[in-house]
Structures are given as C-alpha cells and as structure tokens.
C-alpha positions in Angstrom: 106.0 87.8 67.2 106.3 85.0 64.5 107.3 85.7 60.9 104.2 83.3 60.0 101.3 85.4 61.8 103.0 88.7 60.1 103.2 86.8 56.7 99.4 85.9 57.5 98.0 89.4 58.3 99.9 90.8 55.3 98.2 88.6 53.0 95.0 89.0 54.7 95.5 92.9 53.6 96.6 91.8 50.3 93.2 89.9 49.2 91.1 90.4 51.7 91.0 94.0 52.9 93.2 96.1 49.5 89.7 95.8 47.5 88.2 97.2 50.1 90.3 99.5 51.0 92.0 101.2 47.9 89.4 100.7 45.4 86.8 102.3 48.0 89.1 104.8 48.3 89.4 105.6 44.7 85.8 105.5 44.2 84.3 107.3 46.9 87.1 110.2 46.6 85.1 112.5 44.6 87.4 114.4 42.4 88.8 110.9 41.5 85.6 110.0 40.3 85.3 113.1 38.2 89.1 113.1 36.9 90.1 111.4 33.8 93.5 109.5 35.1 96.5 110.9 32.7 97.1 107.9 30.3 100.2 108.5 29.7 103.6 107.2 31.1 104.6 109.0 34.6 108.0 109.4 35.6 110.6 110.8 38.2 108.8 113.5 41.1 107.5 116.2 38.3 105.2 116.2 35.5 105.8 118.6 32.8 102.5 119.1 31.2 101.4 121.2 28.1 99.3 123.9 27.9 97.6 126.3 25.3 97.5 130.0 26.1 97.2 131.4 23.1 94.5 130.4 20.2 96.1 130.1 16.6 95.6 132.7 13.9 95.6 132.2 10.4 92.5 133.0 8.9 91.0 136.5 7.6 89.4 138.0 4.5 91.6 139.0 1.9 90.8 140.9 -1.3 91.4 139.2 -4.7 95.4 138.4 -5.8 96.5 139.1 -2.2 98.5 136.7 -0.3 96.9 134.2 2.6 96.7 134.9 5.7 100.1 134.5 7.7 99.7 131.6 10.5 100.2 132.2 13.9 100.6 129.0 15.6 99.1 128.4 19.2 101.3 129.6 22.3 102.2 126.5 23.9 104.2 126.1 27.4 105.1 123.5 30.0 103.6 123.4 33.1 105.2 121.8 36.1 103.7 119.8 38.2 105.0 118.2 41.3 103.9 114.6 42.3 103.1 114.5 46.0 103.2 111.7 48.6 100.7 110.7 50.7 100.2 107.7 53.1 98.2 106.1 55.2 99.6 103.9 58.4 97.5 101.1 60.3 99.5 99.7 63.1 98.1 96.8 65.3 99.6 95.7 68.5 101.1 92.1 69.6 98.4 91.0 72.1 95.7 91.5 68.8 98.3 89.6 67.2 98.4 86.6 69.0 94.7 86.7 69.0 95.0 86.2 65.4 97.8 83.4 65.9 95.3 81.6 68.0 92.2 82.0 65.5 90.5 84.4 68.0 87.5 85.7 65.5 87.3 88.7 67.3 90.8 89.8 65.7 88.8 89.5 62.6 86.2 91.7 63.9 89.0 94.1 65.4 90.7 94.2 61.9 87.4 94.7 60.1 86.5 97.4 62.4 89.8 99.5 61.7 90.0 98.9 58.2 85.8 100.2 57.8 87.2 103.5 60.0 90.3 103.6 57.9 88.5 103.4 54.7 86.5 106.2 55.6 88.6 108.2 57.0 91.6 108.0 54.3 88.8 109.0 51.7 87.5 112.5 53.8 91.5 113.3 53.6 91.7 112.3 50.3 88.5 114.2 49.4 89.3 117.4 51.3 93.0 117.7 49.8 91.3 117.4 46.5 89.6 120.8 47.2 92.3 122.3 48.7 95.8 124.5 48.0 98.4 122.0 48.6 99.5 124.0 51.9 97.9 121.5 54.0 96.5 124.5 56.3 93.4 123.1 58.3 93.1 126.4 60.3 94.8 129.2 62.0 95.1 130.3 65.4 92.9 133.0 66.5 94.5 134.3 70.0 97.9 135.4 71.0 100.0 134.1 73.9 99.9 130.7 76.2 97.4 128.0 76.2 97.1 125.3 78.9 96.3 122.0 78.1 92.4 121.2 78.0 91.8 124.8 77.5 89.8 126.2 74.6 92.0 127.7 71.4 90.1 129.9 69.6 90.3 129.5 65.1 89.7 131.1 62.1 88.8 129.7 58.9 92.0 129.1 56.6 90.0 130.1 53.9 88.8 133.7 55.5 85.4 133.1 55.9 84.0 134.3 59.3 82.3 131.5 60.6 83.0 127.4 59.8 86.8 127.6 61.5 86.4 124.0 62.6 85.4 122.7 59.2 88.5 120.6 58.2 89.5 119.2 62.2 88.1 116.1 63.3 88.3 115.4 66.9 91.6 113.1 67.5 93.2 115.0 64.9 97.2 115.1 65.2 98.5 118.3 64.8 101.2 121.0 64.5 100.9 124.5 65.1 103.1 126.2 62.9 104.1 130.4 63.0 102.5 131.8 59.9 105.1 131.4 57.4 105.3 127.9 58.0 108.9 127.8 58.9 109.0 127.0 62.6 106.9 124.5 64.4 105.8 125.7 67.8 103.8 122.6 68.8 102.8 119.3 67.9 99.6 117.8 69.6 96.2 116.3 69.3 92.9 117.8 69.5 91.5 116.6 72.6 89.9 116.7 75.7 89.3 114.6 78.9 86.0 114.7 78.6 85.2 114.9 75.2 83.7 117.6 73.0 87.1 118.8 72.0 85.9 120.8 69.4 83.4 123.5 69.5 81.9 124.5 66.2 79.7 127.1 67.4 82.7 128.9 69.4 85.2 128.1 66.6 87.3 126.5 69.4 89.6 123.2 69.7 90.7 122.1 72.9 94.6 120.9 72.5 95.9 117.8 74.6 99.1 119.8 75.8 100.1 123.2 77.1 101.1 125.5 73.9 103.1 128.6 74.5 104.0 131.8 72.4 101.0 131.6 70.2 100.3 134.5 67.4 97.2 135.1 65.7 98.1 133.7 62.2 100.0 130.6 63.2 99.1 128.1 61.0 97.4 124.8 62.3 98.5 121.5 59.8 98.3 117.5 60.3 101.6 116.5 61.8 103.3 114.7 64.7 106.7 115.1 66.2 108.2 113.3 62.9 107.3 115.3 60.5 103.9 117.2 58.8 101.5 118.1 56.1 102.4 122.1 55.4 103.3 122.3 51.4 103.6 118.7 51.3 99.8 117.9 50.1 98.6 117.9 46.3 97.2 120.7 45.3 93.4 120.8 44.7 90.6 123.4 43.3 91.3 125.6 45.5 94.9 126.3 44.2 94.0 125.6 40.6 90.9 127.9 40.4 93.0 131.1 40.5 93.3 134.4 38.3 96.3 135.7 40.4 99.5 134.0 41.3 101.4 131.4 39.9 99.5 127.9 39.0 102.0 124.9 37.8 104.9 127.3 37.5 103.0 129.9 35.0 101.9 133.1 35.8 98.0 133.9 35.9 99.4 137.8 34.9 101.4 136.6 32.0 98.1 135.2 29.9 94.4 135.6 29.8 93.7 132.2 29.0 95.7 131.0 32.2 93.2 133.2 34.3 90.0 131.6 36.2 86.5 133.3 36.3 86.4 134.3 40.2 83.6 136.5 41.5 84.2 137.9 45.2 81.2 139.0 46.9 82.3 138.1 50.5 82.3 141.7 51.6 78.7 142.0 50.9 77.4 138.5 50.6 74.2 137.4 47.5 71.5 135.2 47.8 71.7 132.2 45.7 69.7 133.1 42.6 69.3 132.1 39.1 71.3 135.3 38.1 74.4 134.4 39.7 74.3 131.1 38.9 73.7 131.3 35.4 76.8 133.9 35.0 78.7 131.4 36.7 77.6 128.5 34.2 77.6 130.8 31.3 81.4 132.1 31.7 83.1 128.6 32.1 80.6 127.5 29.2 81.7 130.4 26.9 84.8 132.0 27.9 86.6 128.5 28.0 84.5 127.3 25.2 83.3 124.6 27.2 81.4 121.6 26.2 78.3 121.7 28.6 78.2 118.2 28.3 81.6 117.9 30.7 81.0 120.5 33.1 79.4 120.3 36.5 78.6 122.8 39.9 80.1 121.9 43.2 78.4 123.0 46.2 78.4 122.6 49.8 75.5 120.3 51.1 74.2 123.9 53.3 74.3 125.4 49.4 72.8 122.2 47.9 70.0 123.0 50.0 69.7 126.7 48.4 70.2 125.2 45.3 67.5 122.7 45.5 65.2 125.4 46.7 65.9 127.2 43.9 65.0 124.9 41.0 61.8 123.4 42.5 60.1 121.8 41.2 61.7 121.7 38.2 64.8 119.7 40.1 65.0 115.4 38.6 67.4 112.9 39.0 69.0 111.3 36.0 71.7 109.2 35.0 74.9 111.2 33.6 77.4 109.9 31.4 80.6 111.6 32.1 83.2 110.5 34.4 80.8 109.2 37.5 80.9 105.8 39.0 78.8 103.4 36.7 75.0 103.9 38.1 75.3 106.7 40.0 72.8 109.4 39.6 73.0 112.9 40.6 70.7 115.9 40.3 70.8 117.7 37.1 69.5 121.3 36.3 68.6 123.0 32.9 70.9 126.6 32.7 70.9 128.0 29.6 69.0 125.2 28.2 72.2 123.0 29.1 71.8 119.8 31.6 74.6 120.6 34.6 75.0 117.8 36.9 75.5 118.9 40.8 78.0 117.4 43.0 78.2 118.5 46.8 80.6 117.9 49.2 81.3 119.1 52.8 84.9 120.2 51.3 83.6 122.7 49.5 83.5 126.0 50.9 80.1 126.8 52.4 79.6 130.2 50.9 80.9 129.1 47.5 79.9 127.8 44.2 81.9 126.5 41.9 81.8 125.4 37.8 84.2 122.8 36.8 85.2 121.4 32.9 85.7 118.3 34.0 87.7 117.6 30.6 90.3 120.5 31.7 91.6 118.5 35.0 93.7 115.4 34.8 94.6 113.3 37.9 98.5 111.9 37.3 100.1 108.9 39.6 103.3 107.4 39.6 101.8 103.8 40.3 98.1 102.7 41.7 97.7 103.2 45.5 98.8 100.1 47.3 100.2 98.9 50.6 103.9 99.1 50.7 105.7 95.4 49.8 109.3 97.1 49.2 110.6 94.8 51.5 109.0 91.7 50.4 106.2 92.1 53.2 103.3 94.3 53.7 103.4 93.8 57.3 106.3 95.0 59.0 107.9 95.3 63.0 107.3 98.5 64.1 110.8 99.4 65.9 110.7 99.5 70.0 107.1 98.5 69.4 105.2 95.4 70.5 103.3 96.5 67.8 103.3 95.8 63.5 102.3 97.9 60.9 101.5 98.3 57.0 101.1 101.5 55.4 99.5 102.5 52.3 101.4 104.8 49.5 99.9 106.9 46.7 102.7 109.7 44.6 99.9 111.5 42.9 99.0 115.6 41.5 96.3 117.0 40.0 97.0 119.0 36.8 94.7 121.7 34.9 95.1 122.0 31.3 93.8 125.6 31.1 92.5 127.6 33.9 89.7 129.8 31.8 87.2 127.1 32.2 86.5 127.0 35.8 84.7 129.7 37.6 83.9 130.3 41.2 81.6 132.7 43.1 82.8 133.9 46.7 80.2 135.4 49.1 76.7 133.3 48.6 74.3 133.7 51.6 73.6 130.4 53.2 72.4 129.4 56.2 75.3 129.0 59.0 73.1 127.2 61.7 72.8 124.2 58.8 76.3 124.5 57.9 77.2 123.5 62.0 74.4 120.9 62.1 76.0 118.8 59.0 79.6 119.0 60.3 78.7 118.5 64.0 77.0 115.3 63.2 79.5 113.7 60.5 
C-alpha cells in the first residue's frame, strides 16, 4: 500500500471530512448544543472545579449603636472532574485504497457513505453518553445459565424501568458482558442474528453471535471487544449529575443541601403528565436554585413530548430562542408560571422521566477540540497485521455541574409504551 495513497487519504479526511464529521457531531450532539464550553485552560487528566455549597451571611437588622452583622462568607469546595477519553475508529481495506489510487469514483461513494454513517452513529453515541451516568452500562442480563449462539437473551433496562430494555442497544453493536460488579468479563460478542432481527424490543431480548456460558441475572452489558470495553470509561452525564444521594464530582450529596437535585420518584405508582407535575418541577428548579427562567430547558423523551403537546395544545407555539442553541434552531416553547420554557426531546432520555435543566449550571470541559489523531504525522495509519489502513477521532472531555439544586427530575410519568417501541424500532 503506497505511502502516497495514505497521505492523500489523510489529506482528504483532514480537509474534506473533518468539517463534515467533527463539526456536525458538535452541532448535533444535543447537550453540546445546550452547554457552554469552559473558557479557562484545561490541563491534566482532571479539573478542579470550584462549587458554592453555602451562601454568604453578612446581613441582618440591628438596634441603635449595635455592631454590624458578622460576615460569614459563602462556602466553596473544589469538586474534581475527570476527563474521559472517547474514540471513533474508521478503517478502510486495501482493496478500497487501490480503487482510490486508480481514481475509481466508487471509492468516493464508498467513503462518503462510511463517513455519513459514522457521523450519525458517533453523534448518537455521544448523545447517549451525555445523558448517562458514566458507567457505560447499556442494559442488564435477565436470565441465568448458558445461551447458545443465535438464541434470544432476555435483558432488563439499565435504569430499572419495566420496559424498554433495548433502548440503548443497536443491532451490530460489539459488546462485552461483565459480572454485576463489573470486575470480570464473561464474554465479548456482537448483537447479531443470521436471519436479521437481532433485537426484539417487545420481548426485550437480544441475540448474540457466540455462545455464552455462566450468565447471571444482573450481569452488565457495555460496548466492548476483545481488547477493551467502556465500563466506567465514559464521561459522566445527566443521569450521574442529577442526584440527591451519593457522591458527585467528589462531593457527597449528604453533606450539603445545595449539593442535591430535586428528584420526585413516582415509579411505584406512575402518574399522568399534567400541569401540576410540570409546574412543580419547573418551579422547584427555578426557585430552589434561584435560576433565571431564561436559562431553563425541559428535556423529554419523544414519547413524552407527545404527552406534553397534548397538554399544552392549542397554546403551543414555536419561536427562536436566544440561549445556547444552534443558530437559527427553533424549539417548542411553553408557559409555566408566566415564564417561557423551551422544550427539547431526546431518545436517550428515560421514557418515563422529565428533567428541568438550568444550562448555566453545567459546563463542558475539553482538553483539546475533537479531531483526527495525527500524533505520528499522519492521520491514516497501517493496521498492523491487516491489509487495511485506519484513522481515529479522539476527544478528551467531561461535563461538570456548578451546583445540583438547579436541576430537577421526575420519574414515573405515564406514557404509551407502544409509541416508545415504535420510535426505537424505526430509528
């Protein structure tokens, strides 16, 4: 394989496909669209991020001749945010490279298709990560024993929902199955079936390409292969940030009331999507956190958006918003407590949850902009032991919260699961 051919393909990826690939991912990843990029200098593998945990106290009434109130400054602590590594690899076999060398137009068509699909899939993955908890767990095994290749495996939802176990899985995914503690890899395989249809949404089952023995209820499914996996290697997202227990960014929610999100759990007895619950969620985020209404956004699963539209019609109106959205993007806006709140939908939201987010209280950190690796002077590299070349995109990043009490989530909203199923089956 000629060096010239590799150099030419490298230049093609850099000049023609970098804007298509990288810029589109930045634009279409929803939370990238909403979150401000940290303007300071990011160095090292982690970032110390100052957060305010108590407010200042230096005021009060006094009688004549009394001393002025004592100033008790607000309490700050350094939260710790770890930068995570994210990669996307694209390989091209030697036959296709030969077509390129000969000026075969089919190579351009081939590369265009590869890049188009890669943009779609990479954006989908980063959107999922942005909504997750950093664990990388996509689903859990819900059977015990051995499962033969080509046989169905029943799974359960990672967030404990009674339906939608396949929400974060795609046919063809390369996965690793780990024990419930994440310490032992039981198998690496792909979600595939000879006749197709490797994911059964209604039955909440997937089909594996190889036989796997020793499965147990609660085993974890993550992206992975024989060389590694994504367990606890993804950036922390909304599910890991909007919390009222445990530890977030190295600070315990139990130690500070301001380091707790508003979480209302109705999963034991799901409730309808109505004005009472929406108003309470928005008002809680608005007033408990002293949020500016201009910076609030309501996040919903598309199936929940249908419930939302049914609620607010015929008053739903569409208008451009002026907070951190893509230029020219128009989103639904509705009125709560006299405030106009934009609404965004995402298939990576829990289908039974709604989230009210203050975009001013989240930041995106990155060590460097997302880009093709050229650390050895070339974007396209030989794939060792293979008649192929490859290139990979790299991104070192994290999402960090300035406070938690500006965020609110309600779980256990009634929704039409048939519609949920239709949405994901047709993606």
